[in-house]
TORKOL-4160 file (C-alpha; in steps of 0.2 Angstrom, whole numbers, padded with zeros to 4 digits, m for minus):
288
<pt num="1" X="m0396" Y="m0690" Z="m0309"/>
<pt num="2" X="m0386" Y="m0688" Z="m0292"/>
<pt num="3" X="m0378" Y="m0673" Z="m0285"/>
<pt num="4" X="m0361" Y="m0682" Z="m0284"/>
<pt num="5" X="m0362" Y="m0685" Z="m0302"/>
<pt num="6" X="m0365" Y="m0667" Z="m0306"/>
<pt num="7" X="m0350" Y="m0663" Z="m0295"/>
<pt num="8" X="m0339" Y="m0674" Z="m0305"/>
<pt num="9" X="m0345" Y="m0667" Z="m0321"/>
<pt num="10" X="m0342" Y="m0649" Z="m0315"/>
<pt num="11" X="m0324" Y="m0654" Z="m0310"/>
<pt num="12" X="m0320" Y="m0662" Z="m0326"/>
<pt num="13" X="m0326" Y="m0646" Z="m0335"/>
<pt num="14" X="m0316" Y="m0635" Z="m0323"/>
<pt num="15" X="m0300" Y="m0646" Z="m0324"/>
<pt num="16" X="m0301" Y="m0647" Z="m0343"/>
<pt num="17" X="m0300" Y="m0666" Z="m0343"/>
<pt num="18" X="m0303" Y="m0683" Z="m0334"/>
<pt num="19" X="m0285" Y="m0686" Z="m0328"/>
<pt num="20" X="m0284" Y="m0669" Z="m0320"/>
<pt num="21" X="m0301" Y="m0670" Z="m0313"/>
<pt num="22" X="m0297" Y="m0687" Z="m0305"/>
<pt num="23" X="m0282" Y="m0679" Z="m0297"/>
<pt num="24" X="m0292" Y="m0665" Z="m0290"/>
<pt num="25" X="m0305" Y="m0677" Z="m0283"/>
<pt num="26" X="m0292" Y="m0689" Z="m0277"/>
<pt num="27" X="m0300" Y="m0703" Z="m0287"/>
<pt num="28" X="m0294" Y="m0715" Z="m0300"/>
<pt num="29" X="m0297" Y="m0710" Z="m0318"/>
<pt num="30" X="m0308" Y="m0725" Z="m0321"/>
<pt num="31" X="m0320" Y="m0720" Z="m0307"/>
<pt num="32" X="m0322" Y="m0702" Z="m0315"/>
<pt num="33" X="m0325" Y="m0709" Z="m0332"/>
<pt num="34" X="m0338" Y="m0721" Z="m0325"/>
<pt num="35" X="m0347" Y="m0707" Z="m0316"/>
<pt num="36" X="m0348" Y="m0697" Z="m0332"/>
<pt num="37" X="m0355" Y="m0711" Z="m0342"/>
<pt num="38" X="m0368" Y="m0715" Z="m0329"/>
<pt num="39" X="m0374" Y="m0696" Z="m0330"/>
<pt num="40" X="m0374" Y="m0697" Z="m0349"/>
<pt num="41" X="m0385" Y="m0713" Z="m0348"/>
<pt num="42" X="m0397" Y="m0705" Z="m0335"/>
<pt num="43" X="m0399" Y="m0690" Z="m0347"/>
<pt num="44" X="m0398" Y="m0699" Z="m0363"/>
<pt num="45" X="m0385" Y="m0687" Z="m0371"/>
<pt num="46" X="m0366" Y="m0686" Z="m0373"/>
<pt num="47" X="m0359" Y="m0673" Z="m0362"/>
<pt num="48" X="m0342" Y="m0673" Z="m0369"/>
<pt num="49" X="m0334" Y="m0676" Z="m0386"/>
<pt num="50" X="m0319" Y="m0688" Z="m0385"/>
<pt num="51" X="m0304" Y="m0682" Z="m0394"/>
<pt num="52" X="m0290" Y="m0694" Z="m0392"/>
<pt num="53" X="m0285" Y="m0693" Z="m0374"/>
<pt num="54" X="m0294" Y="m0677" Z="m0371"/>
<pt num="55" X="m0312" Y="m0672" Z="m0369"/>
<pt num="56" X="m0322" Y="m0657" Z="m0375"/>
<pt num="57" X="m0339" Y="m0651" Z="m0369"/>
<pt num="58" X="m0353" Y="m0655" Z="m0381"/>
<pt num="59" X="m0368" Y="m0644" Z="m0384"/>
<pt num="60" X="m0378" Y="m0654" Z="m0372"/>
<pt num="61" X="m0364" Y="m0653" Z="m0359"/>
<pt num="62" X="m0363" Y="m0634" Z="m0361"/>
<pt num="63" X="m0382" Y="m0633" Z="m0358"/>
<pt num="64" X="m0381" Y="m0644" Z="m0343"/>
<pt num="65" X="m0367" Y="m0634" Z="m0334"/>
<pt num="66" X="m0376" Y="m0619" Z="m0328"/>
<pt num="67" X="m0390" Y="m0630" Z="m0321"/>
<pt num="68" X="m0377" Y="m0641" Z="m0312"/>
<pt num="69" X="m0369" Y="m0626" Z="m0304"/>
<pt num="70" X="m0385" Y="m0620" Z="m0298"/>
<pt num="71" X="m0390" Y="m0637" Z="m0291"/>
<pt num="72" X="m0374" Y="m0639" Z="m0282"/>
<pt num="73" X="m0375" Y="m0621" Z="m0275"/>
<pt num="74" X="m0392" Y="m0624" Z="m0269"/>
<pt num="75" X="m0386" Y="m0641" Z="m0260"/>
<pt num="76" X="m0373" Y="m0631" Z="m0252"/>
<pt num="77" X="m0385" Y="m0618" Z="m0246"/>
<pt num="78" X="m0396" Y="m0631" Z="m0239"/>
<pt num="79" X="m0381" Y="m0640" Z="m0230"/>
<pt num="80" X="m0377" Y="m0623" Z="m0222"/>
<pt num="81" X="m0395" Y="m0619" Z="m0217"/>
<pt num="82" X="m0397" Y="m0636" Z="m0209"/>
<pt num="83" X="m0379" Y="m0638" Z="m0201"/>
<pt num="84" X="m0378" Y="m0620" Z="m0195"/>
<pt num="85" X="m0367" Y="m0613" Z="m0208"/>
<pt num="86" X="m0348" Y="m0611" Z="m0208"/>
<pt num="87" X="m0336" Y="m0598" Z="m0202"/>
<pt num="88" X="m0330" Y="m0593" Z="m0219"/>
<pt num="89" X="m0337" Y="m0585" Z="m0234"/>
<pt num="90" X="m0346" Y="m0568" Z="m0236"/>
<pt num="91" X="m0357" Y="m0559" Z="m0223"/>
<pt num="92" X="m0367" Y="m0545" Z="m0229"/>
<pt num="93" X="m0372" Y="m0533" Z="m0215"/>
<pt num="94" X="m0383" Y="m0518" Z="m0215"/>
<pt num="95" X="m0383" Y="m0504" Z="m0203"/>
<pt num="96" X="m0390" Y="m0487" Z="m0199"/>
<pt num="97" X="m0377" Y="m0474" Z="m0202"/>
<pt num="98" X="m0377" Y="m0467" Z="m0184"/>
<pt num="99" X="m0373" Y="m0485" Z="m0178"/>
<pt num="100" X="m0360" Y="m0488" Z="m0191"/>
<pt num="101" X="m0351" Y="m0472" Z="m0186"/>
<pt num="102" X="m0352" Y="m0473" Z="m0167"/>
<pt num="103" X="m0353" Y="m0491" Z="m0163"/>
<pt num="104" X="m0345" Y="m0502" Z="m0176"/>
<pt num="105" X="m0327" Y="m0497" Z="m0179"/>
<pt num="106" X="m0320" Y="m0507" Z="m0164"/>
<pt num="107" X="m0331" Y="m0522" Z="m0165"/>
<pt num="108" X="m0329" Y="m0524" Z="m0184"/>
<pt num="109" X="m0310" Y="m0523" Z="m0182"/>
<pt num="110" X="m0311" Y="m0537" Z="m0168"/>
<pt num="111" X="m0322" Y="m0547" Z="m0179"/>
<pt num="112" X="m0310" Y="m0547" Z="m0194"/>
<pt num="113" X="m0296" Y="m0552" Z="m0181"/>
<pt num="114" X="m0306" Y="m0567" Z="m0175"/>
<pt num="115" X="m0313" Y="m0573" Z="m0191"/>
<pt num="116" X="m0301" Y="m0569" Z="m0205"/>
<pt num="117" X="m0310" Y="m0581" Z="m0217"/>
<pt num="118" X="m0326" Y="m0571" Z="m0217"/>
<pt num="119" X="m0327" Y="m0557" Z="m0229"/>
<pt num="120" X="m0338" Y="m0544" Z="m0221"/>
<pt num="121" X="m0347" Y="m0531" Z="m0232"/>
<pt num="122" X="m0356" Y="m0516" Z="m0224"/>
<pt num="123" X="m0371" Y="m0507" Z="m0232"/>
<pt num="124" X="m0378" Y="m0491" Z="m0224"/>
<pt num="125" X="m0396" Y="m0486" Z="m0225"/>
<pt num="126" X="m0412" Y="m0482" Z="m0215"/>
<pt num="127" X="m0422" Y="m0494" Z="m0204"/>
<pt num="128" X="m0436" Y="m0498" Z="m0216"/>
<pt num="129" X="m0425" Y="m0501" Z="m0232"/>
<pt num="130" X="m0413" Y="m0512" Z="m0221"/>
<pt num="131" X="m0428" Y="m0523" Z="m0215"/>
<pt num="132" X="m0434" Y="m0525" Z="m0233"/>
<pt num="133" X="m0416" Y="m0530" Z="m0239"/>
<pt num="134" X="m0415" Y="m0543" Z="m0225"/>
<pt num="135" X="m0432" Y="m0550" Z="m0230"/>
<pt num="136" X="m0427" Y="m0550" Z="m0248"/>
<pt num="137" X="m0411" Y="m0559" Z="m0245"/>
<pt num="138" X="m0400" Y="m0545" Z="m0251"/>
<pt num="139" X="m0392" Y="m0543" Z="m0233"/>
<pt num="140" X="m0388" Y="m0557" Z="m0221"/>
<pt num="141" X="m0392" Y="m0546" Z="m0206"/>
<pt num="142" X="m0394" Y="m0528" Z="m0201"/>
<pt num="143" X="m0393" Y="m0516" Z="m0186"/>
<pt num="144" X="m0410" Y="m0506" Z="m0186"/>
<pt num="145" X="m0420" Y="m0496" Z="m0173"/>
<pt num="146" X="m0432" Y="m0507" Z="m0164"/>
<pt num="147" X="m0444" Y="m0514" Z="m0160"/>
<pt num="148" X="m0446" Y="m0525" Z="m0176"/>
<pt num="149" X="m0461" Y="m0536" Z="m0176"/>
<pt num="150" X="m0460" Y="m0548" Z="m0191"/>
<pt num="151" X="m0463" Y="m0567" Z="m0189"/>
<pt num="152" X="m0450" Y="m0570" Z="m0203"/>
<pt num="153" X="m0436" Y="m0562" Z="m0193"/>
<pt num="154" X="m0425" Y="m0566" Z="m0178"/>
<pt num="155" X="m0421" Y="m0550" Z="m0167"/>
<pt num="156" X="m0408" Y="m0547" Z="m0154"/>
<pt num="157" X="m0406" Y="m0531" Z="m0144"/>
<pt num="158" X="m0388" Y="m0525" Z="m0145"/>
<pt num="159" X="m0387" Y="m0507" Z="m0141"/>
<pt num="160" X="m0398" Y="m0495" Z="m0130"/>
<pt num="161" X="m0397" Y="m0478" Z="m0137"/>
<pt num="162" X="m0401" Y="m0462" Z="m0128"/>
<pt num="163" X="m0409" Y="m0451" Z="m0141"/>
<pt num="164" X="m0407" Y="m0432" Z="m0140"/>
<pt num="165" X="m0412" Y="m0417" Z="m0150"/>
<pt num="166" X="m0397" Y="m0409" Z="m0157"/>
<pt num="167" X="m0399" Y="m0390" Z="m0157"/>
<pt num="168" X="m0388" Y="m0375" Z="m0160"/>
<pt num="169" X="m0377" Y="m0372" Z="m0145"/>
<pt num="170" X="m0386" Y="m0363" Z="m0131"/>
<pt num="171" X="m0403" Y="m0365" Z="m0139"/>
<pt num="172" X="m0417" Y="m0368" Z="m0127"/>
<pt num="173" X="m0433" Y="m0378" Z="m0129"/>
<pt num="174" X="m0443" Y="m0362" Z="m0133"/>
<pt num="175" X="m0430" Y="m0356" Z="m0146"/>
<pt num="176" X="m0431" Y="m0372" Z="m0156"/>
<pt num="177" X="m0450" Y="m0373" Z="m0158"/>
<pt num="178" X="m0450" Y="m0364" Z="m0175"/>
<pt num="179" X="m0433" Y="m0372" Z="m0182"/>
<pt num="180" X="m0432" Y="m0382" Z="m0198"/>
<pt num="181" X="m0431" Y="m0401" Z="m0195"/>
<pt num="182" X="m0415" Y="m0409" Z="m0202"/>
<pt num="183" X="m0418" Y="m0428" Z="m0205"/>
<pt num="184" X="m0416" Y="m0442" Z="m0217"/>
<pt num="185" X="m0429" Y="m0447" Z="m0230"/>
<pt num="186" X="m0445" Y="m0456" Z="m0225"/>
<pt num="187" X="m0441" Y="m0474" Z="m0219"/>
<pt num="188" X="m0429" Y="m0467" Z="m0205"/>
<pt num="189" X="m0436" Y="m0472" Z="m0188"/>
<pt num="190" X="m0426" Y="m0457" Z="m0180"/>
<pt num="191" X="m0435" Y="m0445" Z="m0192"/>
<pt num="192" X="m0452" Y="m0452" Z="m0187"/>
<pt num="193" X="m0448" Y="m0451" Z="m0169"/>
<pt num="194" X="m0442" Y="m0432" Z="m0171"/>
<pt num="195" X="m0459" Y="m0428" Z="m0180"/>
<pt num="196" X="m0469" Y="m0436" Z="m0166"/>
<pt num="197" X="m0459" Y="m0427" Z="m0153"/>
<pt num="198" X="m0462" Y="m0410" Z="m0161"/>
<pt num="199" X="m0480" Y="m0414" Z="m0163"/>
<pt num="200" X="m0481" Y="m0416" Z="m0144"/>
<pt num="201" X="m0475" Y="m0398" Z="m0142"/>
<pt num="202" X="m0490" Y="m0393" Z="m0153"/>
<pt num="203" X="m0478" Y="m0387" Z="m0167"/>
<pt num="204" X="m0480" Y="m0390" Z="m0185"/>
<pt num="205" X="m0463" Y="m0387" Z="m0193"/>
<pt num="206" X="m0462" Y="m0375" Z="m0208"/>
<pt num="207" X="m0451" Y="m0387" Z="m0217"/>
<pt num="208" X="m0441" Y="m0403" Z="m0216"/>
<pt num="209" X="m0424" Y="m0403" Z="m0225"/>
<pt num="210" X="m0419" Y="m0421" Z="m0230"/>
<pt num="211" X="m0400" Y="m0424" Z="m0227"/>
<pt num="212" X="m0389" Y="m0437" Z="m0234"/>
<pt num="213" X="m0379" Y="m0441" Z="m0219"/>
<pt num="214" X="m0378" Y="m0438" Z="m0200"/>
<pt num="215" X="m0362" Y="m0428" Z="m0203"/>
<pt num="216" X="m0372" Y="m0416" Z="m0214"/>
<pt num="217" X="m0386" Y="m0415" Z="m0200"/>
<pt num="218" X="m0373" Y="m0411" Z="m0187"/>
<pt num="219" X="m0364" Y="m0398" Z="m0198"/>
<pt num="220" X="m0381" Y="m0389" Z="m0202"/>
<pt num="221" X="m0386" Y="m0390" Z="m0183"/>
<pt num="222" X="m0370" Y="m0382" Z="m0178"/>
<pt num="223" X="m0372" Y="m0368" Z="m0191"/>
<pt num="224" X="m0389" Y="m0364" Z="m0184"/>
<pt num="225" X="m0400" Y="m0371" Z="m0198"/>
<pt num="226" X="m0411" Y="m0382" Z="m0188"/>
<pt num="227" X="m0413" Y="m0397" Z="m0177"/>
<pt num="228" X="m0411" Y="m0415" Z="m0178"/>
<pt num="229" X="m0413" Y="m0431" Z="m0168"/>
<pt num="230" X="m0398" Y="m0442" Z="m0165"/>
<pt num="231" X="m0391" Y="m0454" Z="m0153"/>
<pt num="232" X="m0380" Y="m0446" Z="m0139"/>
<pt num="233" X="m0366" Y="m0458" Z="m0143"/>
<pt num="234" X="m0364" Y="m0451" Z="m0160"/>
<pt num="235" X="m0364" Y="m0433" Z="m0155"/>
<pt num="236" X="m0352" Y="m0436" Z="m0142"/>
<pt num="237" X="m0339" Y="m0443" Z="m0154"/>
<pt num="238" X="m0342" Y="m0428" Z="m0167"/>
<pt num="239" X="m0328" Y="m0416" Z="m0169"/>
<pt num="240" X="m0341" Y="m0402" Z="m0169"/>
<pt num="241" X="m0350" Y="m0407" Z="m0153"/>
<pt num="242" X="m0345" Y="m0391" Z="m0143"/>
<pt num="243" X="m0356" Y="m0381" Z="m0156"/>
<pt num="244" X="m0371" Y="m0392" Z="m0152"/>
<pt num="245" X="m0383" Y="m0393" Z="m0138"/>
<pt num="246" X="m0391" Y="m0409" Z="m0133"/>
<pt num="247" X="m0409" Y="m0408" Z="m0127"/>
<pt num="248" X="m0414" Y="m0424" Z="m0119"/>
<pt num="249" X="m0431" Y="m0432" Z="m0122"/>
<pt num="250" X="m0441" Y="m0437" Z="m0107"/>
<pt num="251" X="m0447" Y="m0454" Z="m0103"/>
<pt num="252" X="m0447" Y="m0470" Z="m0114"/>
<pt num="253" X="m0448" Y="m0460" Z="m0130"/>
<pt num="254" X="m0429" Y="m0455" Z="m0128"/>
<pt num="255" X="m0424" Y="m0473" Z="m0127"/>
<pt num="256" X="m0422" Y="m0483" Z="m0143"/>
<pt num="257" X="m0415" Y="m0501" Z="m0144"/>
<pt num="258" X="m0404" Y="m0505" Z="m0159"/>
<pt num="259" X="m0407" Y="m0523" Z="m0164"/>
<pt num="260" X="m0398" Y="m0535" Z="m0175"/>
<pt num="261" X="m0411" Y="m0544" Z="m0186"/>
<pt num="262" X="m0409" Y="m0559" Z="m0198"/>
<pt num="263" X="m0420" Y="m0571" Z="m0207"/>
<pt num="264" X="m0425" Y="m0586" Z="m0197"/>
<pt num="265" X="m0421" Y="m0597" Z="m0212"/>
<pt num="266" X="m0403" Y="m0589" Z="m0214"/>
<pt num="267" X="m0387" Y="m0599" Z="m0210"/>
<pt num="268" X="m0383" Y="m0595" Z="m0192"/>
<pt num="269" X="m0365" Y="m0598" Z="m0189"/>
<pt num="270" X="m0358" Y="m0581" Z="m0196"/>
<pt num="271" X="m0372" Y="m0571" Z="m0189"/>
<pt num="272" X="m0370" Y="m0578" Z="m0172"/>
<pt num="273" X="m0351" Y="m0575" Z="m0173"/>
<pt num="274" X="m0355" Y="m0557" Z="m0177"/>
<pt num="275" X="m0368" Y="m0556" Z="m0163"/>
<pt num="276" X="m0356" Y="m0562" Z="m0150"/>
<pt num="277" X="m0343" Y="m0549" Z="m0155"/>
<pt num="278" X="m0355" Y="m0535" Z="m0155"/>
<pt num="279" X="m0362" Y="m0540" Z="m0138"/>
<pt num="280" X="m0345" Y="m0543" Z="m0130"/>
<pt num="281" X="m0338" Y="m0526" Z="m0136"/>
<pt num="282" X="m0353" Y="m0517" Z="m0129"/>
<pt num="283" X="m0351" Y="m0526" Z="m0113"/>
<pt num="284" X="m0333" Y="m0521" Z="m0112"/>
<pt num="285" X="m0337" Y="m0503" Z="m0116"/>
<pt num="286" X="m0351" Y="m0502" Z="m0103"/>
<pt num="287" X="m0339" Y="m0509" Z="m0089"/>
<pt num="288" X="m0325" Y="m0497" Z="m0095"/>
């Protein structure tokens, strides 16, 4: 049983007959008929019931069809993996919400302009869930807070984020010591960093309120409810930035790399095209 025979079989089913399949495949009708007969001989069953000049899928043919489709899809996946993929099809990208809001609008617009044949889907989540989804194959790539140390993944630094404590306007370091922490659920690298920073102050927060979005965190900070840890780039683009004080973190703790990650076995062409756009857009922003 050869893949080329399965491809002919599937085309006959999709076209609804040998003659139309021959036109689609740019072959003579006798060649299509011969390939179907060869496949039937290999399997020892009839795949079609002949009815005059037409054909109808038999019970055995109906049973074979989903297997043929799966095998042909696997062959295409293997071809893409070995050959580097193609600049068409779907690209499922994951991102932290802060990165999606502050960094991605312009480069994604440029990506769509350069590669109109690629359908890009964007999913937003926290770092740990994003890493898991990439490893499980639910996402092709993701922008997460680094460093990421997993031998199954390729990683490339894209953005250098300066992390700051977002506090109510005019609040000092002493005044925020007892404030509520506003953060995403566990699995968010920024939450972990905020908890570690508060611990260095010798403070155990009374409570942590889990928020669903960065906009919610910023709104609650501006209202005086508590403090959060966010990239400076996100706060500076926020409409409520004048109601928020940004308290810098000293040393390396305040510098976080956003990395693009993908599986080492994933087709690379679409991912490398995206990476090129992200890096070139960041370079242009830095120079500007």
